[in-house]
C-alpha positions in Angstrom: -8.7 33.5 20.8 -9.4 31.3 18.0 -7.1 29.1 16.2 -8.7 27.3 12.9 -6.4 24.5 12.0 -7.1 21.5 9.2 -7.1 18.6 10.3 -7.5 15.0 8.6 -11.2 15.3 7.1 -12.2 19.0 8.1 -11.2 22.6 9.6 -12.0 23.0 13.3 -11.7 25.9 15.3 -9.6 25.5 18.6 -9.6 27.6 21.5 -6.8 29.3 23.0 -6.4 28.5 27.1 -7.4 32.0 27.9 -10.7 31.5 25.7 -11.3 28.3 27.4 -10.9 29.9 30.9 -13.1 33.0 29.6 -16.0 30.3 28.4 -15.9 28.2 31.2 -17.1 30.5 33.9 -19.7 32.1 31.5 -20.5 27.6 31.1 -20.8 27.1 35.1 -22.6 30.0 35.6 -25.5 29.9 33.2 -27.5 26.9 33.7 -28.6 27.0 30.1 -24.6 26.3 29.3 -23.7 24.2 31.6 -23.8 21.3 28.8 -21.0 22.8 27.3 -19.0 22.9 30.4 -19.3 19.1 30.2 -18.0 19.1 26.6 -15.0 21.5 27.0 -14.0 19.8 30.4 -14.8 16.1 29.3 -14.4 15.8 25.6 -17.7 14.3 25.2 -19.6 14.4 21.8 -23.2 16.2 22.3 -25.0 12.9 21.8 -23.2 11.6 24.6 -23.6 14.7 26.7 -27.7 14.6 26.0 -27.9 11.0 27.3 -26.5 11.7 30.5 -28.1 10.6 33.7 -27.7 11.2 37.0 -27.3 7.7 37.9 -23.8 8.0 35.1 -22.1 10.4 37.6 -19.8 9.7 40.5 -19.1 13.0 42.5 -16.9 10.9 45.2 -14.1 9.7 42.5 -15.5 13.1 40.3 -15.9 10.7 37.0 -18.7 10.4 34.8 -19.7 7.2 33.0 -20.8 7.2 28.8 -22.9 4.5 28.6 -25.4 5.5 26.2 -25.6 8.4 23.3 -28.5 10.5 21.8 -28.8 9.6 18.4 -30.9 11.3 15.2 -33.0 8.8 13.5 -35.2 10.2 11.0 -35.3 13.7 13.1 -35.9 12.1 16.2 -33.9 11.7 19.4 -33.2 8.1 20.2 -30.9 6.4 22.5 -28.5 3.9 21.5 -24.9 2.6 22.2 -21.8 4.8 21.7 -20.0 4.6 18.7 -17.5 1.9 19.6 -16.2 -0.2 22.5 -13.9 2.3 23.2 -16.6 5.2 23.5 -18.2 3.1 26.5 -15.8 4.9 29.1 -15.4 6.5 32.6 -13.7 10.1 32.2 -12.4 12.4 34.7 -14.3 15.5 35.5 -12.2 18.7 36.4 -13.5 20.9 39.6 -15.6 23.3 37.1 -17.6 20.4 35.9 -18.3 19.1 39.3 -19.4 22.8 40.5 -22.0 23.2 37.2 -23.7 19.8 38.1 -23.5 19.7 42.1 -26.7 21.1 42.4 -28.1 18.0 40.5 -31.1 15.7 41.4 -30.4 11.8 41.6 -32.2 10.3 38.7 -33.2 11.2 35.3 -31.5 12.9 32.2 -29.2 15.3 33.5 -30.0 17.9 30.6 -33.8 17.8 29.7 -37.0 19.4 28.8 -39.2 20.4 31.9 -41.1 17.5 30.3 -38.3 15.1 31.2 -37.4 14.4 27.4 -33.7 15.1 26.1 -33.2 18.1 24.0 -32.8 17.8 20.3 -29.3 18.3 19.1 -30.9 20.9 16.5 -32.0 22.7 19.5 -28.8 23.0 21.4 -26.7 23.8 18.4 -29.3 26.7 17.5 -29.4 27.6 21.4 -25.4 27.6 21.7 -24.8 29.6 18.5 -27.3 32.3 19.5 -25.9 32.8 23.0 -22.3 33.2 21.4 -23.6 35.9 19.3 -25.6 37.8 22.1 -22.6 37.8 24.1 -20.4 39.0 21.3 -18.4 35.9 21.7 -16.4 34.2 18.7 -18.9 32.0 16.4 -17.4 28.3 16.9 -19.0 25.3 16.4 -20.4 22.9 19.4 -18.2 20.0 18.4 -15.1 22.7 18.3 -15.5 22.3 22.3 -14.2 18.8 22.1 -11.5 19.8 19.9 -10.6 22.2 21.8 -10.3 19.8 25.0 -8.2 17.4 23.2 -5.9 20.1 22.1 -5.3 21.6 25.3 -4.7 18.3 26.8 -2.1 17.4 23.5 -0.5 21.2 24.8 0.0 19.9 28.0 2.1 17.1 27.2 -0.4 14.3 28.4 0.2 11.2 26.3 -2.1 10.4 23.5 -3.0 7.4 24.6 -4.7 9.1 27.6 -6.2 11.7 25.5 -7.7 8.8 23.0 -9.3 6.8 25.9 -10.7 10.2 27.1 -12.3 10.8 24.0 -13.3 7.5 23.6 -11.9 7.0 19.7 -11.4 3.8 18.5 -7.8 3.8 17.9 -5.0 6.0 18.8 -4.0 6.6 15.2 -7.3 8.3 14.9 -6.2 10.6 17.8 -2.9 11.4 16.4 -4.2 11.8 13.0 -6.8 14.4 14.2 -4.8 16.5 16.5 -1.4 16.2 14.4 -1.2 19.9 14.4 -0.6 19.9 18.4 1.7 17.1 17.7 3.9 18.9 15.4 4.5 22.1 17.6 5.6 19.0 20.6 7.9 17.8 18.3 9.6 21.2 18.0 9.7 21.6 21.6 11.1 18.0 22.0 13.9 19.2 19.4 14.8 22.0 21.3 14.7 20.5 24.3 17.2 17.7 23.1 19.2 20.3 21.7 19.4 22.2 24.9 20.1 19.3 26.7 23.3 18.2 24.3 24.5 21.0 24.3 24.9 21.6 28.0 26.7 18.0 28.0 29.2 19.0 25.2 29.9 22.4 27.2 29.8 21.4 31.1 30.5 24.0 33.4 34.4 24.3 34.3 
């Protein structure tokens, strides 16, 4: 299921946990979609994924380091610094991301053409969209994988500061504003838990 929600500046698609589970199985098995496993499992931006080198991976500690990003400059790809100081970060990798990347090399780009050059943003977007249509899956933007990652963390009561650090947001305010739709539902859940707690104390067992 895909839920379309309105964030501060745009409407984004957020996948349900069940949909994410189904997609993960697909992303891990198909080499041409393993970059998407990194997006939905680690919350990276596309430019950050395309700039990943094998040297950035720490399989022993199950972490990856975001040190650079692939930027579009005059319709050409160029490596540059991450968006902010907070965007230069270490991110924990879940098991399915490790499984997707376990047969990799020791050096060079993780996701590269046969010539060893980085893929272009345009080609990745086109390939991702074409694959979803071919498989009869709901049409979403690649960036919605990152939104789904963050929304799932928030819905599982992961602290907003942890979500901010994983996404590389410059401030926690940006994280709170972007995912306010999830936080509103958590507020309702908190109110219900508080009500239940106080009700129990008002009516103790005899």
